[in-house]
CHARMM-style PDB file with segment names, atoms N, HN, CA, C and O in Angstrom:
ATOM      1  N   MET     1       1.171  16.171   1.408  1.00  0.00      PROA
ATOM      2  CA  MET     1       0.963  14.820   1.904  1.00  0.00      PROA
ATOM      3  C   MET     1       1.128  13.808   0.771  1.00  0.00      PROA
ATOM      4  O   MET     1       0.606  14.017  -0.324  1.00  0.00      PROA
ATOM      5  N   PRO     2       1.844  12.720   1.021  1.00  0.00      PROA
ATOM      6  CA  PRO     2       1.977  11.664   0.009  1.00  0.00      PROA
ATOM      7  C   PRO     2       0.624  11.022  -0.297  1.00  0.00      PROA
ATOM      8  O   PRO     2      -0.178  10.767   0.602  1.00  0.00      PROA
ATOM      9  N   ARG     3       0.392  10.771  -1.571  1.00  0.00      PROA
ATOM     10  HN  ARG     3       1.043  10.978  -2.302  1.00  0.00      PROA
ATOM     11  CA  ARG     3      -0.872  10.170  -2.020  1.00  0.00      PROA
ATOM     12  C   ARG     3      -0.598   9.057  -3.022  1.00  0.00      PROA
ATOM     13  O   ARG     3       0.451   9.008  -3.664  1.00  0.00      PROA
ATOM     14  N   ASN     4      -1.572   8.174  -3.131  1.00  0.00      PROA
ATOM     15  HN  ASN     4      -2.424   8.215  -2.609  1.00  0.00      PROA
ATOM     16  CA  ASN     4      -1.555   7.188  -4.196  1.00  0.00      PROA
ATOM     17  C   ASN     4      -2.088   7.894  -5.441  1.00  0.00      PROA
ATOM     18  O   ASN     4      -3.187   8.448  -5.414  1.00  0.00      PROA
ATOM     19  N   TYR     5      -1.327   7.878  -6.520  1.00  0.00      PROA
ATOM     20  HN  TYR     5      -0.435   7.428  -6.542  1.00  0.00      PROA
ATOM     21  CA  TYR     5      -1.700   8.610  -7.731  1.00  0.00      PROA
ATOM     22  C   TYR     5      -2.977   8.071  -8.358  1.00  0.00      PROA
ATOM     23  O   TYR     5      -3.759   8.843  -8.913  1.00  0.00      PROA
ATOM     24  N   ASP     6      -3.203   6.776  -8.284  1.00  0.00      PROA
ATOM     25  HN  ASP     6      -2.568   6.149  -7.833  1.00  0.00      PROA
ATOM     26  CA  ASP     6      -4.367   6.155  -8.912  1.00  0.00      PROA
ATOM     27  C   ASP     6      -5.650   6.466  -8.145  1.00  0.00      PROA
ATOM     28  O   ASP     6      -6.641   6.883  -8.744  1.00  0.00      PROA
ATOM     29  N   SER     7      -5.642   6.268  -6.832  1.00  0.00      PROA
ATOM     30  HN  SER     7      -4.837   5.929  -6.345  1.00  0.00      PROA
ATOM     31  CA  SER     7      -6.855   6.448  -6.032  1.00  0.00      PROA
ATOM     32  C   SER     7      -6.951   7.833  -5.390  1.00  0.00      PROA
ATOM     33  O   SER     7      -8.027   8.229  -4.941  1.00  0.00      PROA
ATOM     34  N   MET     8      -5.850   8.565  -5.342  1.00  0.00      PROA
ATOM     35  HN  MET     8      -4.976   8.244  -5.706  1.00  0.00      PROA
ATOM     36  CA  MET     8      -5.742   9.865  -4.681  1.00  0.00      PROA
ATOM     37  C   MET     8      -5.949   9.788  -3.166  1.00  0.00      PROA
ATOM     38  O   MET     8      -6.149  10.810  -2.509  1.00  0.00      PROA
ATOM     39  N   ASN     9      -5.898   8.568  -2.618  1.00  0.00      PROA
ATOM     40  HN  ASN     9      -5.735   7.738  -3.152  1.00  0.00      PROA
ATOM     41  CA  ASN     9      -5.979   8.411  -1.164  1.00  0.00      PROA
ATOM     42  C   ASN     9      -4.675   8.871  -0.533  1.00  0.00      PROA
ATOM     43  O   ASN     9      -3.592   8.581  -1.041  1.00  0.00      PROA
ATOM     44  N   LYS    10      -4.786   9.594   0.585  1.00  0.00      PROA
ATOM     45  HN  LYS    10      -5.666   9.829   0.998  1.00  0.00      PROA
ATOM     46  CA  LYS    10      -3.595  10.003   1.319  1.00  0.00      PROA
ATOM     47  C   LYS    10      -3.070   8.812   2.106  1.00  0.00      PROA
ATOM     48  O   LYS    10      -3.846   8.032   2.657  1.00  0.00      PROA
ATOM     49  N   TYR    11      -1.754   8.676   2.155  1.00  0.00      PROA
ATOM     50  HN  TYR    11      -1.123   9.309   1.708  1.00  0.00      PROA
ATOM     51  CA  TYR    11      -1.160   7.652   3.002  1.00  0.00      PROA
ATOM     52  C   TYR    11      -1.288   8.093   4.448  1.00  0.00      PROA
ATOM     53  O   TYR    11      -1.269   9.290   4.738  1.00  0.00      PROA
ATOM     54  N   LYS    12      -1.419   7.125   5.368  1.00  0.00      PROA
ATOM     55  HN  LYS    12      -1.434   6.153   5.133  1.00  0.00      PROA
ATOM     56  CA  LYS    12      -1.618   7.433   6.777  1.00  0.00      PROA
ATOM     57  C   LYS    12      -0.516   6.800   7.611  1.00  0.00      PROA
ATOM     58  O   LYS    12       0.181   5.890   7.161  1.00  0.00      PROA
ATOM     59  N   GLY    13      -0.375   7.287   8.811  1.00  0.00      PROA
ATOM     60  HN  GLY    13      -0.942   8.026   9.177  1.00  0.00      PROA
ATOM     61  CA  GLY    13       0.516   6.681   9.786  1.00  0.00      PROA
ATOM     62  C   GLY    13       1.961   6.664   9.343  1.00  0.00      PROA
ATOM     63  O   GLY    13       2.475   7.641   8.799  1.00  0.00      PROA
ATOM     64  N   ILE    14       2.612   5.525   9.587  1.00  0.00      PROA
ATOM     65  HN  ILE    14       2.194   4.731  10.029  1.00  0.00      PROA
ATOM     66  CA  ILE    14       4.038   5.383   9.287  1.00  0.00      PROA
ATOM     67  C   ILE    14       4.310   5.524   7.794  1.00  0.00      PROA
ATOM     68  O   ILE    14       5.372   6.009   7.405  1.00  0.00      PROA
ATOM     69  N   ASN    15       3.357   5.102   6.943  1.00  0.00      PROA
ATOM     70  HN  ASN    15       2.494   4.707   7.259  1.00  0.00      PROA
ATOM     71  CA  ASN    15       3.565   5.216   5.498  1.00  0.00      PROA
ATOM     72  C   ASN    15       3.616   6.680   5.060  1.00  0.00      PROA
ATOM     73  O   ASN    15       4.397   7.031   4.176  1.00  0.00      PROA
ATOM     74  N   ALA    16       2.798   7.532   5.666  1.00  0.00      PROA
ATOM     75  HN  ALA    16       2.163   7.246   6.384  1.00  0.00      PROA
ATOM     76  CA  ALA    16       2.846   8.959   5.347  1.00  0.00      PROA
ATOM     77  C   ALA    16       4.215   9.522   5.704  1.00  0.00      PROA
ATOM     78  O   ALA    16       4.787  10.301   4.941  1.00  0.00      PROA
ATOM     79  N   LEU    17       4.738   9.134   6.852  1.00  0.00      PROA
ATOM     80  HN  LEU    17       4.274   8.501   7.471  1.00  0.00      PROA
ATOM     81  CA  LEU    17       6.049   9.610   7.274  1.00  0.00      PROA
ATOM     82  C   LEU    17       7.160   9.090   6.359  1.00  0.00      PROA
ATOM     83  O   LEU    17       8.008   9.862   5.910  1.00  0.00      PROA
ATOM     84  N   LEU    18       7.156   7.794   6.085  1.00  0.00      PROA
ATOM     85  HN  LEU    18       6.468   7.168   6.450  1.00  0.00      PROA
ATOM     86  CA  LEU    18       8.194   7.199   5.235  1.00  0.00      PROA
ATOM     87  C   LEU    18       8.218   7.833   3.844  1.00  0.00      PROA
ATOM     88  O   LEU    18       9.285   8.141   3.314  1.00  0.00      PROA
ATOM     89  N   LEU    19       7.043   8.022   3.262  1.00  0.00      PROA
ATOM     90  HN  LEU    19       6.176   7.771   3.693  1.00  0.00      PROA
ATOM     91  CA  LEU    19       6.982   8.569   1.906  1.00  0.00      PROA
ATOM     92  C   LEU    19       7.241  10.073   1.890  1.00  0.00      PROA
ATOM     93  O   LEU    19       7.754  10.598   0.902  1.00  0.00      PROA
ATOM     94  N   ALA    20       6.892  10.775   2.972  1.00  0.00      PROA
ATOM     95  HN  ALA    20       6.475  10.349   3.775  1.00  0.00      PROA
ATOM     96  CA  ALA    20       7.180  12.209   3.049  1.00  0.00      PROA
ATOM     97  C   ALA    20       8.688  12.452   3.118  1.00  0.00      PROA
ATOM     98  O   ALA    20       9.176  13.479   2.647  1.00  0.00      PROA
ATOM     99  N   LEU    21       9.421  11.508   3.704  1.00  0.00      PROA
ATOM    100  HN  LEU    21       9.024  10.674   4.086  1.00  0.00      PROA
ATOM    101  CA  LEU    21      10.872  11.635   3.813  1.00  0.00      PROA
ATOM    102  C   LEU    21      11.605  11.167   2.560  1.00  0.00      PROA
ATOM    103  O   LEU    21      12.816  11.356   2.444  1.00  0.00      PROA
ATOM    104  N   ALA    22      10.884  10.560   1.626  1.00  0.00      PROA
ATOM    105  HN  ALA    22       9.900  10.407   1.721  1.00  0.00      PROA
ATOM    106  CA  ALA    22      11.502  10.092   0.380  1.00  0.00      PROA
ATOM    107  C   ALA    22      11.952  11.299  -0.450  1.00  0.00      PROA
ATOM    108  O   ALA    22      11.282  12.332  -0.454  1.00  0.00      PROA
ATOM    109  N   PRO    23      13.071  11.173  -1.146  1.00  0.00      PROA
ATOM    110  CA  PRO    23      13.637  12.322  -1.865  1.00  0.00      PROA
ATOM    111  C   PRO    23      13.010  12.572  -3.234  1.00  0.00      PROA
ATOM    112  O   PRO    23      13.704  12.556  -4.250  1.00  0.00      PROA
ATOM    113  N   PHE    24      11.706  12.802  -3.257  1.00  0.00      PROA
ATOM    114  HN  PHE    24      11.142  12.815  -2.431  1.00  0.00      PROA
ATOM    115  CA  PHE    24      11.014  13.049  -4.525  1.00  0.00      PROA
ATOM    116  C   PHE    24      10.274  14.377  -4.454  1.00  0.00      PROA
ATOM    117  O   PHE    24       9.650  14.676  -3.436  1.00  0.00      PROA
ATOM    118  N   PRO    25      10.329  15.185  -5.516  1.00  0.00      PROA
ATOM    119  CA  PRO    25       9.667  16.486  -5.484  1.00  0.00      PROA
ATOM    120  C   PRO    25       8.139  16.408  -5.594  1.00  0.00      PROA
ATOM    121  O   PRO    25       7.436  17.318  -5.154  1.00  0.00      PROA
ATOM    122  N   ILE    26       7.629  15.318  -6.182  1.00  0.00      PROA
ATOM    123  HN  ILE    26       8.200  14.578  -6.539  1.00  0.00      PROA
ATOM    124  CA  ILE    26       6.182  15.166  -6.351  1.00  0.00      PROA
ATOM    125  C   ILE    26       5.725  13.999  -5.472  1.00  0.00      PROA
ATOM    126  O   ILE    26       6.227  12.886  -5.627  1.00  0.00      PROA
ATOM    127  N   PRO    27       4.785  14.233  -4.556  1.00  0.00      PROA
ATOM    128  CA  PRO    27       4.431  13.214  -3.559  1.00  0.00      PROA
ATOM    129  C   PRO    27       3.359  12.212  -3.999  1.00  0.00      PROA
ATOM    130  O   PRO    27       2.472  11.877  -3.214  1.00  0.00      PROA
ATOM    131  N   TYR    28       3.429  11.736  -5.235  1.00  0.00      PROA
ATOM    132  HN  TYR    28       4.149  12.009  -5.873  1.00  0.00      PROA
ATOM    133  CA  TYR    28       2.468  10.751  -5.722  1.00  0.00      PROA
ATOM    134  C   TYR    28       3.188   9.433  -5.964  1.00  0.00      PROA
ATOM    135  O   TYR    28       4.291   9.406  -6.510  1.00  0.00      PROA
ATOM    136  N   PHE    29       2.547   8.332  -5.551  1.00  0.00      PROA
ATOM    137  HN  PHE    29       1.651   8.353  -5.107  1.00  0.00      PROA
ATOM    138  CA  PHE    29       3.185   7.022  -5.636  1.00  0.00      PROA
ATOM    139  C   PHE    29       2.216   6.011  -6.239  1.00  0.00      PROA
ATOM    140  O   PHE    29       0.999   6.146  -6.112  1.00  0.00      PROA
ATOM    141  N   LEU    30       2.780   4.989  -6.902  1.00  0.00      PROA
ATOM    142  HN  LEU    30       3.769   4.879  -7.005  1.00  0.00      PROA
ATOM    143  CA  LEU    30       2.023   3.899  -7.510  1.00  0.00      PROA
ATOM    144  C   LEU    30       2.728   2.582  -7.244  1.00  0.00      PROA
ATOM    145  O   LEU    30       3.934   2.543  -7.001  1.00  0.00      PROA
ATOM    146  N   THR    31       1.960   1.509  -7.294  1.00  0.00      PROA
ATOM    147  HN  THR    31       0.980   1.541  -7.492  1.00  0.00      PROA
ATOM    148  CA  THR    31       2.572   0.188  -7.332  1.00  0.00      PROA
ATOM    149  C   THR    31       2.959  -0.092  -8.785  1.00  0.00      PROA
ATOM    150  O   THR    31       2.505   0.601  -9.695  1.00  0.00      PROA
ATOM    151  N   ILE    32       3.784  -1.092  -8.998  1.00  0.00      PROA
ATOM    152  HN  ILE    32       4.153  -1.655  -8.259  1.00  0.00      PROA
ATOM    153  CA  ILE    32       4.153  -1.450 -10.372  1.00  0.00      PROA
ATOM    154  C   ILE    32       2.914  -1.855 -11.159  1.00  0.00      PROA
ATOM    155  O   ILE    32       2.762  -1.491 -12.326  1.00  0.00      PROA
ATOM    156  N   LYS    33       2.032  -2.608 -10.516  1.00  0.00      PROA
ATOM    157  HN  LYS    33       2.155  -2.903  -9.569  1.00  0.00      PROA
ATOM    158  CA  LYS    33       0.808  -3.038 -11.200  1.00  0.00      PROA
ATOM    159  C   LYS    33      -0.045  -1.833 -11.592  1.00  0.00      PROA
ATOM    160  O   LYS    33      -0.574  -1.785 -12.703  1.00  0.00      PROA
ATOM    161  N   GLN    34      -0.184  -0.863 -10.691  1.00  0.00      PROA
ATOM    162  HN  GLN    34       0.246  -0.902  -9.788  1.00  0.00      PROA
ATOM    163  CA  GLN    34      -0.967   0.330 -11.012  1.00  0.00      PROA
ATOM    164  C   GLN    34      -0.327   1.098 -12.178  1.00  0.00      PROA
ATOM    165  O   GLN    34      -1.038   1.565 -13.068  1.00  0.00      PROA
ATOM    166  N   ALA    35       0.980   1.230 -12.181  1.00  0.00      PROA
ATOM    167  HN  ALA    35       1.557   0.851 -11.457  1.00  0.00      PROA
ATOM    168  CA  ALA    35       1.661   1.931 -13.272  1.00  0.00      PROA
ATOM    169  C   ALA    35       1.419   1.214 -14.600  1.00  0.00      PROA
ATOM    170  O   ALA    35       1.136   1.857 -15.611  1.00  0.00      PROA
ATOM    171  N   ASN    36       1.531  -0.109 -14.599  1.00  0.00      PROA
ATOM    172  HN  ASN    36       1.762  -0.631 -13.778  1.00  0.00      PROA
ATOM    173  CA  ASN    36       1.290  -0.887 -15.823  1.00  0.00      PROA
ATOM    174  C   ASN    36      -0.154  -0.751 -16.286  1.00  0.00      PROA
ATOM    175  O   ASN    36      -0.410  -0.573 -17.477  1.00  0.00      PROA
ATOM    176  N   ASP    37      -1.105  -0.834 -15.346  1.00  0.00      PROA
ATOM    177  HN  ASP    37      -0.897  -0.979 -14.379  1.00  0.00      PROA
ATOM    178  CA  ASP    37      -2.525  -0.725 -15.695  1.00  0.00      PROA
ATOM    179  C   ASP    37      -2.868   0.639 -16.279  1.00  0.00      PROA
ATOM    180  O   ASP    37      -3.780   0.753 -17.098  1.00  0.00      PROA
ATOM    181  N   LEU    38      -2.140   1.678 -15.860  1.00  0.00      PROA
ATOM    182  HN  LEU    38      -1.399   1.586 -15.195  1.00  0.00      PROA
ATOM    183  CA  LEU    38      -2.373   3.026 -16.383  1.00  0.00      PROA
ATOM    184  C   LEU    38      -1.603   3.295 -17.677  1.00  0.00      PROA
ATOM    185  O   LEU    38      -1.650   4.403 -18.211  1.00  0.00      PROA
ATOM    186  N   GLY    39      -0.891   2.276 -18.179  1.00  0.00      PROA
ATOM    187  HN  GLY    39      -0.853   1.376 -17.744  1.00  0.00      PROA
ATOM    188  CA  GLY    39      -0.166   2.415 -19.435  1.00  0.00      PROA
ATOM    189  C   GLY    39       1.264   2.898 -19.269  1.00  0.00      PROA
ATOM    190  O   GLY    39       1.938   3.181 -20.259  1.00  0.00      PROA
ATOM    191  N   GLY    40       1.734   2.995 -18.043  1.00  0.00      PROA
ATOM    192  HN  GLY    40       1.187   2.765 -17.238  1.00  0.00      PROA
ATOM    193  CA  GLY    40       3.098   3.433 -17.800  1.00  0.00      PROA
ATOM    194  C   GLY    40       4.058   2.261 -17.742  1.00  0.00      PROA
ATOM    195  O   GLY    40       3.652   1.102 -17.825  1.00  0.00      PROA
ATOM    196  N   LYS    41       5.321   2.573 -17.601  1.00  0.00      PROA
ATOM    197  HN  LYS    41       5.651   3.514 -17.534  1.00  0.00      PROA
ATOM    198  CA  LYS    41       6.348   1.551 -17.445  1.00  0.00      PROA
ATOM    199  C   LYS    41       7.302   1.998 -16.359  1.00  0.00      PROA
ATOM    200  O   LYS    41       7.565   3.190 -16.199  1.00  0.00      PROA
ATOM    201  N   VAL    42       7.813   1.049 -15.623  1.00  0.00      PROA
ATOM    202  HN  VAL    42       7.599   0.080 -15.752  1.00  0.00      PROA
ATOM    203  CA  VAL    42       8.806   1.319 -14.592  1.00  0.00      PROA
ATOM    204  C   VAL    42      10.165   1.030 -15.206  1.00  0.00      PROA
ATOM    205  O   VAL    42      10.411  -0.068 -15.705  1.00  0.00      PROA
ATOM    206  N   GLU    43      11.040   2.019 -15.167  1.00  0.00      PROA
ATOM    207  HN  GLU    43      10.840   2.911 -14.761  1.00  0.00      PROA
ATOM    208  CA  GLU    43      12.354   1.862 -15.781  1.00  0.00      PROA
ATOM    209  C   GLU    43      13.174   0.801 -15.070  1.00  0.00      PROA
ATOM    210  O   GLU    43      13.113   0.663 -13.849  1.00  0.00      PROA
ATOM    211  N   LYS    44      13.938   0.057 -15.848  1.00  0.00      PROA
ATOM    212  HN  LYS    44      13.988   0.169 -16.841  1.00  0.00      PROA
ATOM    213  CA  LYS    44      14.811  -0.958 -15.285  1.00  0.00      PROA
ATOM    214  C   LYS    44      15.812  -0.298 -14.342  1.00  0.00      PROA
ATOM    215  O   LYS    44      16.387   0.742 -14.664  1.00  0.00      PROA
ATOM    216  N   GLY    45      16.014  -0.901 -13.187  1.00  0.00      PROA
ATOM    217  HN  GLY    45      15.547  -1.746 -12.925  1.00  0.00      PROA
ATOM    218  CA  GLY    45      16.943  -0.369 -12.201  1.00  0.00      PROA
ATOM    219  C   GLY    45      16.317   0.591 -11.205  1.00  0.00      PROA
ATOM    220  O   GLY    45      16.982   1.037 -10.270  1.00  0.00      PROA
ATOM    221  N   THR    46      15.027   0.917 -11.397  1.00  0.00      PROA
ATOM    222  HN  THR    46      14.487   0.554 -12.157  1.00  0.00      PROA
ATOM    223  CA  THR    46      14.343   1.814 -10.476  1.00  0.00      PROA
ATOM    224  C   THR    46      14.217   1.158  -9.105  1.00  0.00      PROA
ATOM    225  O   THR    46      13.905  -0.029  -9.001  1.00  0.00      PROA
ATOM    226  N   LYS    47      14.457   1.922  -8.077  1.00  0.00      PROA
ATOM    227  HN  LYS    47      14.710   2.886  -8.161  1.00  0.00      PROA
ATOM    228  CA  LYS    47      14.360   1.413  -6.706  1.00  0.00      PROA
ATOM    229  C   LYS    47      12.986   1.736  -6.131  1.00  0.00      PROA
ATOM    230  O   LYS    47      12.413   2.789  -6.414  1.00  0.00      PROA
ATOM    231  N   ALA    48      12.473   0.828  -5.330  1.00  0.00      PROA
ATOM    232  HN  ALA    48      12.938  -0.027  -5.100  1.00  0.00      PROA
ATOM    233  CA  ALA    48      11.167   1.003  -4.696  1.00  0.00      PROA
ATOM    234  C   ALA    48      11.308   1.686  -3.342  1.00  0.00      PROA
ATOM    235  O   ALA    48      12.356   1.616  -2.701  1.00  0.00      PROA
ATOM    236  N   GLU    49      10.244   2.341  -2.922  1.00  0.00      PROA
ATOM    237  HN  GLU    49       9.392   2.397  -3.443  1.00  0.00      PROA
ATOM    238  CA  GLU    49      10.152   2.863  -1.560  1.00  0.00      PROA
ATOM    239  C   GLU    49       9.374   1.837  -0.748  1.00  0.00      PROA
ATOM    240  O   GLU    49       8.396   1.264  -1.227  1.00  0.00      PROA
ATOM    241  N   GLN    50       9.808   1.616   0.462  1.00  0.00      PROA
ATOM    242  HN  GLN    50      10.603   2.082   0.852  1.00  0.00      PROA
ATOM    243  CA  GLN    50       9.157   0.612   1.307  1.00  0.00      PROA
ATOM    244  C   GLN    50       8.015   1.256   2.087  1.00  0.00      PROA
ATOM    245  O   GLN    50       8.160   2.345   2.642  1.00  0.00      PROA
ATOM    246  N   ILE    51       6.875   0.561   2.118  1.00  0.00      PROA
ATOM    247  HN  ILE    51       6.757  -0.324   1.667  1.00  0.00      PROA
ATOM    248  CA  ILE    51       5.769   0.962   2.968  1.00  0.00      PROA
ATOM    249  C   ILE    51       5.361  -0.245   3.797  1.00  0.00      PROA
ATOM    250  O   ILE    51       5.807  -1.363   3.537  1.00  0.00      PROA
ATOM    251  N   MET    52       4.527  -0.024   4.778  1.00  0.00      PROA
ATOM    252  HN  MET    52       4.165   0.884   4.989  1.00  0.00      PROA
ATOM    253  CA  MET    52       4.085  -1.088   5.677  1.00  0.00      PROA
ATOM    254  C   MET    52       2.614  -1.396   5.413  1.00  0.00      PROA
ATOM    255  O   MET    52       1.799  -0.490   5.244  1.00  0.00      PROA
ATOM    256  N   TYR    53       2.290  -2.679   5.381  1.00  0.00      PROA
ATOM    257  HN  TYR    53       2.953  -3.415   5.519  1.00  0.00      PROA
ATOM    258  CA  TYR    53       0.904  -3.111   5.243  1.00  0.00      PROA
ATOM    259  C   TYR    53       0.526  -3.830   6.520  1.00  0.00      PROA
ATOM    260  O   TYR    53       1.246  -4.718   6.977  1.00  0.00      PROA
ATOM    261  N   PHE    54      -0.605  -3.446   7.099  1.00  0.00      PROA
ATOM    262  HN  PHE    54      -1.190  -2.725   6.728  1.00  0.00      PROA
ATOM    263  CA  PHE    54      -1.059  -4.034   8.349  1.00  0.00      PROA
ATOM    264  C   PHE    54      -2.505  -4.441   8.186  1.00  0.00      PROA
ATOM    265  O   PHE    54      -3.319  -3.680   7.663  1.00  0.00      PROA
ATOM    266  N   ASN    55      -2.824  -5.637   8.633  1.00  0.00      PROA
ATOM    267  HN  ASN    55      -2.163  -6.255   9.058  1.00  0.00      PROA
ATOM    268  CA  ASN    55      -4.195  -6.129   8.523  1.00  0.00      PROA
ATOM    269  C   ASN    55      -4.404  -7.215   9.564  1.00  0.00      PROA
ATOM    270  O   ASN    55      -3.502  -8.011   9.825  1.00  0.00      PROA
ATOM    271  N   PHE    56      -5.574  -7.250  10.153  1.00  0.00      PROA
ATOM    272  HN  PHE    56      -6.307  -6.604   9.941  1.00  0.00      PROA
ATOM    273  CA  PHE    56      -5.917  -8.333  11.055  1.00  0.00      PROA
ATOM    274  C   PHE    56      -6.440  -9.512  10.242  1.00  0.00      PROA
ATOM    275  O   PHE    56      -7.213  -9.330   9.301  1.00  0.00      PROA
ATOM    276  N   VAL    57      -6.019 -10.713  10.604  1.00  0.00      PROA
ATOM    277  HN  VAL    57      -5.391 -10.861  11.368  1.00  0.00      PROA
ATOM    278  CA  VAL    57      -6.520 -11.925   9.975  1.00  0.00      PROA
ATOM    279  C   VAL    57      -7.130 -12.769  11.081  1.00  0.00      PROA
ATOM    280  O   VAL    57      -6.479 -13.067  12.083  1.00  0.00      PROA
ATOM    281  N   TYR    58      -8.363 -13.142  10.892  1.00  0.00      PROA
ATOM    282  HN  TYR    58      -8.891 -12.900  10.079  1.00  0.00      PROA
ATOM    283  CA  TYR    58      -9.074 -13.943  11.888  1.00  0.00      PROA
ATOM    284  C   TYR    58      -9.144 -15.382  11.409  1.00  0.00      PROA
ATOM    285  O   TYR    58      -9.448 -15.644  10.245  1.00  0.00      PROA
ATOM    286  N   LYS    59      -8.862 -16.313  12.312  1.00  0.00      PROA
ATOM    287  HN  LYS    59      -8.616 -16.101  13.257  1.00  0.00      PROA
ATOM    288  CA  LYS    59      -8.876 -17.736  11.969  1.00  0.00      PROA
ATOM    289  C   LYS    59      -9.739 -18.490  12.972  1.00  0.00      PROA
ATOM    290  O   LYS    59      -9.834 -18.111  14.139  1.00  0.00      PROA
ATOM    291  N   ASP    60     -10.367 -19.565  12.497  1.00  0.00      PROA
ATOM    292  HN  ASP    60     -10.290 -19.873  11.548  1.00  0.00      PROA
ATOM    293  CA  ASP    60     -11.126 -20.423  13.403  1.00  0.00      PROA
ATOM    294  C   ASP    60     -10.176 -21.457  14.020  1.00  0.00      PROA
ATOM    295  O   ASP    60      -8.975 -21.442  13.750  1.00  0.00      PROA
ATOM    296  N   LYS    61     -10.715 -22.340  14.835  1.00  0.00      PROA
ATOM    297  HN  LYS    61     -11.691 -22.353  15.053  1.00  0.00      PROA
ATOM    298  CA  LYS    61      -9.868 -23.328  15.520  1.00  0.00      PROA
ATOM    299  C   LYS    61      -9.166 -24.270  14.543  1.00  0.00      PROA
ATOM    300  O   LYS    61      -8.125 -24.840  14.870  1.00  0.00      PROA
ATOM    301  N   GLY    62      -9.723 -24.433  13.363  1.00  0.00      PROA
ATOM    302  HN  GLY    62     -10.569 -23.970  13.098  1.00  0.00      PROA
ATOM    303  CA  GLY    62      -9.117 -25.289  12.346  1.00  0.00      PROA
ATOM    304  C   GLY    62      -8.053 -24.579  11.519  1.00  0.00      PROA
ATOM    305  O   GLY    62      -7.417 -25.201  10.668  1.00  0.00      PROA
ATOM    306  N   GLY    63      -7.851 -23.282  11.757  1.00  0.00      PROA
ATOM    307  HN  GLY    63      -8.367 -22.776  12.449  1.00  0.00      PROA
ATOM    308  CA  GLY    63      -6.852 -22.532  11.028  1.00  0.00      PROA
ATOM    309  C   GLY    63      -7.358 -21.884   9.752  1.00  0.00      PROA
ATOM    310  O   GLY    63      -6.570 -21.328   8.987  1.00  0.00      PROA
ATOM    311  N   ASN    64      -8.669 -21.948   9.509  1.00  0.00      PROA
ATOM    312  HN  ASN    64      -9.309 -22.399  10.131  1.00  0.00      PROA
ATOM    313  CA  ASN    64      -9.252 -21.341   8.311  1.00  0.00      PROA
ATOM    314  C   ASN    64      -9.557 -19.870   8.548  1.00  0.00      PROA
ATOM    315  O   ASN    64      -9.963 -19.484   9.644  1.00  0.00      PROA
ATOM    316  N   ASN    65      -9.362 -19.055   7.528  1.00  0.00      PROA
ATOM    317  HN  ASN    65      -9.032 -19.368   6.637  1.00  0.00      PROA
ATOM    318  CA  ASN    65      -9.683 -17.630   7.640  1.00  0.00      PROA
ATOM    319  C   ASN    65     -11.187 -17.444   7.784  1.00  0.00      PROA
ATOM    320  O   ASN    65     -11.972 -18.110   7.108  1.00  0.00      PROA
ATOM    321  N   VAL    66     -11.582 -16.536   8.668  1.00  0.00      PROA
ATOM    322  HN  VAL    66     -10.944 -15.995   9.217  1.00  0.00      PROA
ATOM    323  CA  VAL    66     -12.987 -16.196   8.860  1.00  0.00      PROA
ATOM    324  C   VAL    66     -13.103 -14.684   8.859  1.00  0.00      PROA
ATOM    325  O   VAL    66     -12.117 -13.972   9.049  1.00  0.00      PROA
ATOM    326  N   THR    67     -14.320 -14.201   8.643  1.00  0.00      PROA
ATOM    327  HN  THR    67     -15.121 -14.779   8.488  1.00  0.00      PROA
ATOM    328  CA  THR    67     -14.561 -12.754   8.658  1.00  0.00      PROA
ATOM    329  C   THR    67     -14.563 -12.250  10.102  1.00  0.00      PROA
ATOM    330  O   THR    67     -14.622 -13.029  11.053  1.00  0.00      PROA
ATOM    331  N   TYR    68     -14.499 -10.942  10.233  1.00  0.00      PROA
ATOM    332  HN  TYR    68     -14.451 -10.308   9.461  1.00  0.00      PROA
ATOM    333  CA  TYR    68     -14.534 -10.318  11.555  1.00  0.00      PROA
ATOM    334  C   TYR    68     -15.824 -10.667  12.279  1.00  0.00      PROA
ATOM    335  O   TYR    68     -15.812 -10.958  13.475  1.00  0.00      PROA
ATOM    336  N   GLU    69     -16.942 -10.636  11.550  1.00  0.00      PROA
ATOM    337  HN  GLU    69     -16.951 -10.399  10.578  1.00  0.00      PROA
ATOM    338  CA  GLU    69     -18.243 -10.951  12.158  1.00  0.00      PROA
ATOM    339  C   GLU    69     -18.288 -12.391  12.660  1.00  0.00      PROA
ATOM    340  O   GLU    69     -18.815 -12.655  13.741  1.00  0.00      PROA
ATOM    341  N   GLU    70     -17.739 -13.326  11.881  1.00  0.00      PROA
ATOM    342  HN  GLU    70     -17.311 -13.112  11.003  1.00  0.00      PROA
ATOM    343  CA  GLU    70     -17.700 -14.727  12.303  1.00  0.00      PROA
ATOM    344  C   GLU    70     -16.788 -14.895  13.519  1.00  0.00      PROA
ATOM    345  O   GLU    70     -17.085 -15.698  14.404  1.00  0.00      PROA
ATOM    346  N   ALA    71     -15.694 -14.156  13.573  1.00  0.00      PROA
ATOM    347  HN  ALA    71     -15.453 -13.504  12.854  1.00  0.00      PROA
ATOM    348  CA  ALA    71     -14.760 -14.260  14.696  1.00  0.00      PROA
ATOM    349  C   ALA    71     -15.395 -13.717  15.966  1.00  0.00      PROA
ATOM    350  O   ALA    71     -15.123 -14.230  17.051  1.00  0.00      PROA
ATOM    351  N   LYS    72     -16.241 -12.686  15.859  1.00  0.00      PROA
ATOM    352  HN  LYS    72     -16.462 -12.269  14.977  1.00  0.00      PROA
ATOM    353  CA  LYS    72     -16.904 -12.128  17.038  1.00  0.00      PROA
ATOM    354  C   LYS    72     -17.830 -13.137  17.697  1.00  0.00      PROA
ATOM    355  O   LYS    72     -17.998 -13.141  18.916  1.00  0.00      PROA
ATOM    356  N   LYS    73     -18.435 -14.001  16.870  1.00  0.00      PROA
ATOM    357  HN  LYS    73     -18.299 -13.998  15.879  1.00  0.00      PROA
ATOM    358  CA  LYS    73     -19.369 -14.999  17.398  1.00  0.00      PROA
ATOM    359  C   LYS    73     -18.598 -16.023  18.206  1.00  0.00      PROA
ATOM    360  OT1 LYS    73     -19.190 -16.958  18.745  1.00  0.00      PROA
TER     361      LYS     73
END
């Protein structure tokens, strides 16, 4: 299963499928920021793998972001 190398969390859903189909022998992935923070470097010309980020955003009538609890009220 594909995992984030820094947190060791397994990818879920469509991201698990996309990364499992990627042509890499070792199923560990990092963001550029995570690689830099760990002291690594991303080689120039390296191509990224695409993943999907999904999140609910709740807004009030004025268009301001609110928490889930505030939106329930």
